[in-house]
VEXDREN-2710 file (C-alpha; in Angstrom, 1 decimal):
% VEXDREN-2710
k/r/px/py/pz
1/MET/94.5/75.0/72.7
2/ASN/98.0/76.3/72.7
3/LEU/98.9/79.5/74.6
4/HIS/100.2/82.3/72.5
5/GLU/101.8/85.4/73.3
6/LYS/99.0/87.3/72.4
7/THR/96.9/85.5/75.1
8/LEU/99.4/86.7/77.9
9/GLU/99.2/90.2/76.6
10/LEU/95.7/90.7/76.6
11/ASN/95.2/89.3/79.7
12/ILE/98.2/90.5/81.8
13/THR/97.2/94.6/79.7
14/HIS/93.6/93.9/81.6
15/GLU/95.0/93.2/85.2
16/LEU/97.2/96.4/84.9
17/LEU/94.3/98.3/83.5
18/ASN/92.5/97.2/86.8
19/LEU/94.7/97.7/89.0
20/ALA/95.5/101.0/87.9
21/ASP/92.0/101.9/88.4
22/SER/91.2/99.9/91.5
23/PHE/91.4/102.8/94.2
24/ASP/88.4/104.6/92.6
25/TRP/86.5/101.2/93.0
26/GLN/86.7/101.0/96.5
27/LEU/84.8/104.5/96.8
28/SER/81.6/102.7/95.6
29/ASN/82.0/101.2/99.0
30/ILE/82.0/104.2/100.7
31/THR/78.4/105.8/101.8
32/SER/79.4/109.2/100.8
33/ILE/80.2/107.8/97.2
34/GLY/77.8/110.9/96.1
35/PHE/80.3/113.5/97.8
36/TRP/83.1/112.5/95.1
37/LYS/81.0/112.1/92.3
38/THR/78.6/115.3/92.4
39/SER/78.9/117.5/95.3
40/HIS/80.0/121.4/95.0
41/ASN/80.1/120.7/91.3
42/TYR/82.7/118.4/91.0
43/SER/83.1/116.6/87.8
44/ARG/82.4/113.1/88.0
45/ARG/84.4/112.4/84.9
46/SER/87.7/114.1/86.5
47/PHE/87.4/111.4/89.3
48/PHE/86.7/108.4/87.7
49/LYS/89.2/108.9/84.2
50/LYS/90.1/105.7/83.6
51/SER/93.4/104.4/82.6
52/ILE/93.9/103.2/78.6
53/ALA/96.0/101.1/76.7
54/TYR/97.0/101.8/73.6
55/GLY/98.9/99.4/70.6
56/LEU/100.0/99.8/67.1
57/HIS/99.1/98.2/63.9
58/SER/101.7/95.5/63.4
59/SER/102.9/97.1/60.0
60/ILE/104.3/99.9/61.9
61/GLU/105.1/98.2/65.6
62/GLY/108.8/97.7/64.4
63/LEU/109.6/101.0/63.0
64/LYS/112.3/103.1/64.9
65/ASP/110.2/105.8/66.9
66/ASP/111.5/107.5/70.0
67/THR/107.8/109.1/70.6
68/GLY/106.1/105.8/70.9
69/GLU/103.5/107.2/68.4
70/ALA/104.1/105.6/64.9
71/GLY/106.6/102.7/65.9
72/GLY/108.8/102.2/68.8
73/GLY/108.8/97.8/69.1
74/TYR/106.4/97.8/71.7
75/ASP/102.9/95.5/72.2
76/VAL/101.3/98.0/74.9
77/LYS/100.9/101.3/75.8
78/ILE/99.5/102.0/79.0
79/LYS/98.4/105.7/80.2
80/SER/97.5/106.1/83.7
81/GLY/94.4/108.2/84.5
82/ALA/96.2/110.9/86.0
83/ASN/98.0/111.5/82.9
84/GLU/101.2/111.2/84.7
85/SER/102.6/107.9/83.7
86/VAL/103.3/106.1/80.4
87/VAL/104.6/102.5/80.3
88/PHE/105.7/100.6/77.1
89/ILE/105.2/97.2/77.5
90/GLN/106.9/94.1/74.6
91/TYR/105.5/90.8/76.0
92/LYS/107.3/87.8/75.5
93/LYS/106.3/84.1/75.8
94/GLY/108.7/81.9/77.4
95/VAL/109.3/78.3/76.9
96/PHE/109.4/75.8/79.9
97/SER/112.2/73.8/80.5
98/LYS/114.0/71.0/82.6
99/LYS/117.2/70.5/80.2
100/LYS/120.4/71.5/80.8
101/PRO/121.7/74.5/78.6
102/LYS/124.5/73.5/76.4
103/ASN/128.0/75.3/77.2
104/ASN/128.0/78.2/74.5
105/LYS/131.1/78.2/71.6
106/ASN/133.2/79.6/74.2
107/GLY/133.0/76.9/76.6
108/ASN/130.9/79.1/79.3
109/LYS/128.6/77.4/81.2
110/SER/124.9/78.2/82.1
111/ILE/123.9/78.7/85.7
112/PHE/121.0/76.5/85.2
113/ASN/123.7/73.7/84.3
114/VAL/122.5/71.9/87.5
115/SER/120.6/68.8/88.5
116/ASN/116.8/69.4/88.9
117/THR/117.1/72.3/86.8
118/LYS/113.9/74.3/86.2
119/TYR/113.6/77.4/84.2
120/PHE/111.7/79.7/81.5
121/LYS/113.3/80.6/78.4
122/PHE/112.7/83.9/76.5
123/LYS/113.6/85.1/73.0
124/LEU/114.9/88.6/72.7
125/ASN/116.3/90.4/69.6
126/SER/115.0/88.5/66.8
127/THR/117.9/88.4/64.2
128/LYS/115.6/89.9/61.3
129/SER/113.7/92.7/63.5
130/ASN/116.5/94.0/65.7
131/GLN/113.6/94.7/68.3
132/HIS/115.8/95.2/71.1
133/PHE/117.5/98.1/69.4
134/THR/113.9/99.8/68.5
135/LEU/112.9/99.7/72.2
136/ARG/116.5/101.2/72.9
137/LYS/115.8/104.0/71.0
138/LEU/112.2/104.7/72.2
139/SER/113.6/104.2/76.0
140/ASN/116.3/106.5/75.7
141/ASN/114.1/109.2/74.8
142/ILE/110.6/108.2/76.9
143/THR/112.3/107.2/80.4
144/LYS/114.0/111.2/80.4
145/LYS/110.4/112.0/82.0
146/PRO/109.7/110.7/85.4
147/ALA/107.6/107.6/85.8
148/ASN/107.7/106.5/82.4
149/ALA/109.5/102.9/81.5
150/VAL/110.0/100.8/78.4
151/VAL/110.1/97.3/79.7
152/TYR/110.3/93.5/78.6
153/ALA/107.4/91.9/80.2
154/PHE/108.2/87.7/80.9
155/PRO/105.1/86.0/82.5
156/LEU/106.0/82.6/84.1
157/ILE/103.0/80.5/82.9
158/LYS/104.0/77.3/81.3
159/ASP/100.3/76.6/79.4
160/ILE/96.8/77.6/79.2
161/ILE/96.5/75.4/82.1
162/ASP/98.6/77.3/84.2
163/LEU/97.1/80.3/82.6
164/GLU/93.4/79.3/83.8
165/LYS/94.8/78.6/87.1
166/ASN/96.5/82.4/87.6
167/ALA/93.5/83.8/86.0
168/GLY/93.1/87.4/87.3
169/LYS/96.8/87.4/89.3
170/ILE/98.6/86.7/86.0
171/ILE/100.9/90.0/86.5
172/ARG/102.0/88.4/90.0
173/GLN/103.7/85.7/88.0
174/THR/104.9/88.3/85.7
175/LYS/108.9/89.8/85.9
176/PHE/109.3/92.8/84.4
177/VAL/112.6/93.9/83.3
178/SER/113.3/97.5/82.2
179/ILE/115.2/98.0/78.8
180/LEU/117.6/100.4/80.3
181/ASP/118.5/97.7/82.8
182/ILE/119.3/95.2/80.5
183/ASP/121.6/97.3/78.6
184/ASN/123.2/98.6/81.7
185/GLU/123.8/95.0/83.1
186/SER/125.0/93.8/79.8
187/ASN/127.3/97.1/79.1
188/ASP/128.5/96.4/82.8
189/LYS/129.4/92.4/81.9
190/LYS/131.3/93.3/78.7
191/HIS/128.8/91.8/76.5
192/PRO/126.4/94.5/75.1
193/PHE/123.5/93.7/72.6
194/LYS/125.0/92.9/69.4
195/PHE/123.2/94.0/66.2
196/GLY/121.7/90.5/64.1
197/LYS/122.2/88.5/67.3
198/SER/119.2/86.5/69.2
199/HIS/119.8/86.5/72.7
200/SER/118.1/84.1/75.5
201/TYR/116.9/85.2/78.6
202/ARG/116.4/82.6/81.6
203/ILE/114.3/83.0/84.6
204/CYS/114.3/80.1/87.3
205/ALA/110.6/78.6/87.8
206/LYS/111.7/79.0/91.8
207/ASP/113.0/82.2/91.7
208/ARG/112.6/84.9/89.4
209/ASN/115.2/86.6/90.7
210/ILE/117.7/84.1/89.4
211/THR/118.3/85.1/85.8
212/GLU/121.0/84.8/82.9
213/MET/121.5/86.4/79.7
214/ASN/123.2/85.1/77.0
215/TYR/124.4/84.7/73.6
216/TYR/127.3/84.8/76.2
217/TYR/126.5/83.2/79.6
218/TYR/126.5/85.4/82.5
219/TYR/124.5/85.8/85.5
220/TYR/121.9/88.8/85.6
221/GLY/122.1/91.2/88.4
222/GLY/119.9/93.8/87.4
223/LEU/117.3/95.0/89.4
224/ASP/113.9/93.6/88.7
225/SER/111.5/96.4/87.8
226/SER/107.9/94.4/88.6
227/ILE/108.0/96.3/92.2
228/GLY/108.3/100.0/90.7
229/ILE/106.2/99.0/87.7
230/ILE/103.4/97.6/90.1
231/CYS/103.5/100.5/92.4
232/ASP/103.7/103.2/90.1
233/VAL/100.4/101.5/88.4
234/ILE/98.9/101.5/91.9
235/ILE/99.9/104.8/93.6
236/LEU/99.6/107.1/90.4
237/GLY/95.8/106.0/90.3
238/ILE/95.3/106.8/94.4
239/ARG/97.5/110.3/93.6
240/LYS/94.6/110.9/90.6
241/SER/91.8/111.2/93.2
242/ILE/93.4/112.7/95.9
243/ASN/94.7/115.6/93.6
244/ASN/91.0/115.8/92.3
245/LEU/89.8/116.0/95.8
246/LEU/92.3/119.0/96.7
247/ASN/91.8/120.9/93.5
248/ASN/88.1/121.5/94.9
249/PRO/87.0/124.5/97.7
250/THR/88.3/124.5/100.9
251/GLU/85.7/125.3/103.1
252/LYS/85.8/124.2/107.0
253/GLU/83.0/122.0/106.9
254/PHE/84.3/120.5/103.4
255/ILE/88.0/119.5/104.7
256/LYS/86.4/117.5/107.7
257/GLU/84.2/115.6/105.0
258/HIS/87.6/115.2/103.0
259/GLU/89.2/113.3/106.1
260/LYS/86.3/111.1/107.1
261/ILE/86.2/110.1/103.3
262/LEU/89.7/109.2/103.3
263/GLU/89.6/106.8/106.2
264/LEU/87.1/105.0/105.3
265/THR/88.6/104.4/101.5
266/ILE/92.0/103.8/103.0
267/ASP/90.9/101.2/105.1
268/SER/88.7/99.7/102.5
269/TYR/91.5/99.8/100.0
270/LYS/94.0/97.9/102.0
271/LYS/91.9/95.1/102.7
272/TYR/91.6/94.6/98.9
273/ILE/95.1/95.1/98.4
274/LEU/95.9/92.4/101.1
275/LYS/93.4/90.3/99.1
276/TYR/94.7/90.7/96.0
277/PHE/98.5/89.7/96.7
278/GLU/97.6/87.4/99.2
279/VAL/99.7/88.8/101.9
280/PRO/98.3/87.7/105.1
281/ALA/98.2/91.0/107.9
282/TYR/96.5/91.1/111.3
283/LEU/95.1/94.2/112.9
284/GLU/96.8/96.0/115.9
285/ASP/95.6/99.3/117.0
286/ASN/93.6/99.6/113.8
287/LYS/96.5/99.6/111.7
288/TYR/97.2/96.5/109.4
289/ILE/100.6/94.4/110.4
290/ILE/102.1/92.3/107.7
291/GLU/103.1/88.8/108.6
292/LYS/106.0/87.5/108.0
293/ASN/106.8/83.8/107.0
294/LYS/102.9/82.7/106.9
295/GLU/100.9/82.3/104.0
296/ILE/97.2/83.5/104.0
297/TYR/96.3/80.3/101.7
298/PRO/97.4/76.6/101.2
299/ASP/97.9/77.2/97.7
300/SER/99.5/80.9/98.3
301/LEU/101.6/82.4/95.4
302/THR/102.8/85.3/98.2
303/SER/106.5/86.1/97.1
304/SER/108.7/88.7/98.3
305/THR/107.7/90.9/95.6
306/ASP/104.3/90.7/96.6
307/LYS/105.2/91.5/100.1
308/ALA/107.6/94.8/99.3
309/VAL/104.4/96.3/96.8
310/VAL/102.1/95.6/99.3
311/GLU/104.5/97.3/102.3
312/ILE/104.9/100.4/99.8
313/VAL/101.3/101.1/99.0
314/PHE/100.5/100.6/102.9
315/ASP/103.4/103.1/103.5
316/TYR/101.9/105.6/101.1
317/LEU/97.9/105.5/102.2
318/ASP/99.2/105.6/105.8
319/SER/101.5/108.8/104.8
320/ILE/97.8/110.3/103.3
321/SER/95.7/109.4/106.0
322/LEU/98.5/111.4/108.4
323/TRP/98.8/114.1/105.9
324/SER/95.1/114.3/105.7
325/LYS/94.3/115.1/109.7
326/ASN/96.0/118.5/108.9
327/LEU/94.5/119.3/105.8
328/GLU/93.0/122.9/106.6
329/SER/96.6/124.2/106.9
330/ILE/98.0/122.0/104.0
331/ILE/95.4/122.4/101.0
332/PRO/96.2/126.0/100.5
333/GLU/99.9/124.8/99.6
334/TYR/99.2/121.3/98.5
335/LYS/101.1/121.9/95.1
336/ALA/104.1/121.8/96.9
337/PHE/103.6/118.3/98.3
338/ASN/105.4/115.5/95.9
339/PHE/103.5/112.4/96.6
340/THR/105.5/110.9/93.6
341/GLN/108.9/112.0/94.9
342/ASN/108.4/110.4/98.3
343/ILE/107.0/107.0/97.3
344/LYS/110.0/106.9/94.3
345/LEU/112.5/107.0/96.7
346/ASN/110.4/104.3/99.0
347/ILE/110.1/102.2/95.8
348/ASP/113.8/102.4/95.1
349/TYR/114.9/101.8/98.3
350/LYS/112.6/98.7/98.9
351/THR/113.6/97.1/95.6
352/LYS/117.5/97.4/96.2
353/ALA/117.2/96.1/99.7
354/LEU/115.2/93.0/98.2
355/HIS/117.5/92.2/95.3
356/ASN/120.4/92.8/97.6
357/THR/119.3/89.8/99.8
358/ASN/118.7/87.5/97.0
359/MET/121.2/84.3/96.9
360/ILE/122.5/83.0/93.3
361/LYS/121.0/79.3/94.2
362/ILE/118.8/77.3/92.3
END
């Protein structure tokens, strides 16, 4: 069976939805799970409201609509269970190649025109649909709201065998790049997208931070949106449960129970995150320390992106743990505590730091 774009779309969307609700799953391992679901007349539905994916009929997908309700050029819209974030994704299937790209008509040479080159080639902006311009219109409107994004998803998956090998963790082999970043980078390089022109986007098979855009050849130095997208998916799910907890009564006995449940849940969730991203760590003073330059499994896919995601999620969980120890004084004013703003600064910092250390080598 051949690998089709729809197959990648279905599997990656499934993984994103699972990751978005993964914090709630850990509650099932906690002995006081009943406390989260029903005590104090809490609504089980509010705690466990699931993230959901939407799609458009093929007849309207290509229509221009800056709301994303009746068009917009995307394949899938994912809405978090917290109703705080919407991500629009246009999936692309790449072609794995070892061939040196030819020079373009201006004689410009590809950065992949070297020996032993291996890369994935993705096509952007069909000459008929001008899909990129439709996505741009959607992006210009939807990204005005915090935590919203319109992105391309570029899975580095060669074939069905590769797909099955990476089942359950395809998201870790996928590069997400926002429409806004691609446009900004293209404009900075004085080669913006042209209406009616198809463009190729190449990603190095060995290092997905090495990329190239052409109709004209130039090194694409824009930030990888993967860290921000994955962290938003995870952290907004955590925030949903925490905020639901805070929206309830604040008796002293109740507050003490909050802290115990949070500590147990956070510890369990850290183990899950480490296992999912295959990032090695050890315990020191009851705190997980991420090991540097070490793989947890012989065939580990651990990358700098995986480690950055784990570090950010851990920082967020640690801040909740520390903050929960003072719940009695914080709860009355919890609305003033902006989780998303704090973690967003951390994501931006980690993303830029990771990006700035990348070398343009194959």
